[in-house]
N, C-alpha and C positions, 0 to 999 in steps of 0.2 A: 562536525560543526557546521553551523550556518555560513555563508557566504559573504556574511558581514564584514565590511573592511576594518582591517585591525586598526586603520587610520582615523576611524569614527570614535571619538570619545563616547564612551559609555558612563553612564551615571545612574545611581540607584538613591532613592529616596523614600525613606520609611515614612508611614503614615501621611503619602502624598496625595490624597483623595479631596482633602481639604485644607483650608488655613494657610499657614506658612509654608507648609510641605508642598502645597498645590501649586502657591506662588512662585517656590523656589524650582519647581520642575519646569514651570512655563519659562523662567526667565533661562535656565539652563538649556532647555530645548531652543528657545531663541537664540541662543549661541551655537546651535548646529550638534549639539550634542544630542545622542539616542538616549532618551529616559525611562527609565524604568520604574513607574507607579507602585511602590511596595503598600500595601493595604491588605487588613484583614478582611474586609468585605470584598470579594472579587467584583461582584457586580459594580460597586461604587469605583473600584480601580480601572474595570472596563471603561466606564462612562468618564473619566477624567480621563484616561488614555486617548480615547476616541475626541473628546474634546479637543486635545492638543493636536491631534493630526489635522484635525478641522482646521485649525489655526497655522498648518502648516509644518508643525513639528514631527518628530519621528519618537513616537512612544508606545509604551508596551505596560500592561498591567502585570504584576508579580504577587499572587497571593501570598502576604508575609504578615504572619503573627510573631512579634518580637519574643514574645515569652513562649512560644512553642519550637523548642530546639530542634524536633524533628522538622517541621515546617521550615524552618531558616534553611536547614541542610539542602532541602529539597530545593528551595528557591536559588541558592548557591549552584546547585548543579542545573537547573535549569539555564541559568546565565551561563554556566561555564559550557554548554552544550549549544547553547544558541549564538553566543558572542564571544566564547573565549578568553574574556579579559574584563576586566572592571577598573575606569579611571579614578571616579568618584565616587565616593560612597558619604551620603549625609543622612547621620541618624537623628532623624527629627521625631520620629515617633514618642509621644510622652503623655502621661497623665498627672492630673493634679490630687487627686483624692480630696477629702478635707482637711484633715491635716492640724487641727488648732491642738496645741499642747493640753488643754485642758479645756470644758466647757463654760461659756461665760456666764450660764445661768447657775453654776454651783456656788452658790454663796454660803450656805448656812450647812454645809456638808463637804467634806474630804472632796476635793476633785477628783474625778475619774479620768484618769488617763487615756489620752487618745487611744481609738481601736488599732491594737498592733497588727492585727489582719490587713487592714485598710494601708497601713504604712507599709507591711511586707509586699502589697499589690502594687504600691507606687514605684518602691525600690525594684521589683521584676521588671517592671517595663522600662524604667527611667534609667537603671544602672545595670542590672543582668541582662537586659534585652540589648543594651548597646555591646556587652561582652560578646554575648552570644553571635549577634549579626556581624561585628567586625571580624571576630575570629572566623566565621565562616567564610566571610570574602575576601580576608587577606591574601589567598594562594591567588585569587584571580585579580587582585591589586597589584601582585608584584609582577603581572604580565604587562602592567603598564609603564610606558616611560617616565610617565609624571603623576603618580598616583596623589590624591589629596582625600584626607577624611574631614568631615566637618560634624562635629557634635553641636546639638542646640541645646546651649545652657540657659541662664537667667541672672539678672541682675540680682537677684535675690541669693544667688550661689555665693557671692563673694562675702567672705567672713569680715572683711575690712569695712565694708559698705553697711552689711547688716549689724555689725556689732557696736556703730556709731549711734548713740542716744539721741543724737541732732541730725542725723544723717536723714537722708530722702527716703529710707525704709523703716524708718521708725513708727510710723503709725500703722502699719502692716500686723494684722494677728501674728501671734505665734505659730510657728509651722512644724510639726514633728515629721511630715511626710515631705512635700513637695521641694521645699526650700533645702532641708539638708542631703535629698536623693541628687540634687543640681550640683551641691558642693561635693558631693561624691563622685559624681559625674567628671567634675573639674579636676578631681585628684586622679581619678583614672585616667583621663585623657593625657595628664602630663607622663604617668607612666607608659601609655602607648606611644607618645611622641619621643621619649628618652629610648623606649625599645627600636622604635622603627626609623629613627634619624639615619642609622648607617645604611639603609636601604632607599633611602632618598624620598620615604614616605612621609609627608607633612601631614601632622594631626593638630587641630585647632578648635577651639571653643568659640562659637557665635552667641552674644546675647542679642537677640533679634529686637529686645525694647517691650514696652508695653501696648501689645497688639491687640487689634480688634479681632477676637478667635472666639470658639465654643468654650476655650479652656478658662476664660475668665468673663463668661455669658456676654461676651461683645462690648466690655466696658473700655477697652483698649483704645488709645487715640491714634495710634499707627495702623496703618492698612498692611495686610499681609504682603503685599507687593513691595511696599517700603521696608518691611523686615527682612523680606527677603535678600535685599541687596548686599548685606554684610555676609551672608551665607555664599551667597554666588562668589562674592569676592575672594573669600577664603577658599573657594572650590577652584579658583584659577590663578593661585599664585604661582609666581615664576620659581625655579629650582632655587634660588637664593632666597624665598621667601621665609617668614618665622615657621616655628613650629612649637607646639607646646603652650601658644599662647590663648589669650581670654581677651576677646576684641567686642566691643559695639560698633556703631557706626561711627562713632567719633573715633576710635583708636582703643587701645589695650585698657585692660580693667584691672581695678587690684584684685588681689586674691583673697 
């Protein structure tokens, strides 16, 4: 094992070469953590890590496609060999798909249901990828005195909010992929939180808000740095902090 100090906190952020993941990595590095930039594209990961190092942070790129189980295991092995432990896991990597329940132009014909392969692809990244990465990293997190897992969700995951015909999400097009995948992620996170509570591993969900990123063609009004604040807060909870919760910048969200 590398002579990396066991006192130095190590954080892995998936999908961290841009957007909210990149901003989260920057803020964790600014707190003095060693940050591992998980990304499918090695070159982009190296560029992001180099930028963090130029800014005074301690950062390394990790090739990590959350849908590649063998690659996830290799990443975990590399982290184990290099650092011996992991303190923070941020499951940020996600895709949107298109995901409308039926096409808007289907007027005079029976609407075609959304492409199931696309829905499967979204769930593969947003749900199954989180399971794969979390399970691979759990042995490393168990070596931390204060392990924290934060999963990136969305306000559209809230059944309470989405089901309100007069609520803030009423104008959004129906989604068979992205929104249900995040609702599933919420349910999954509660299961992890319940299972890991006895081990002192806090597992929570962050809704970053409507953020200016590629996933919405940069239509959001929050900057990635603003969105990352709630994620970072959940990674630094004290031992008496919540687990199994769903939070945005203002506090808890309804399920």
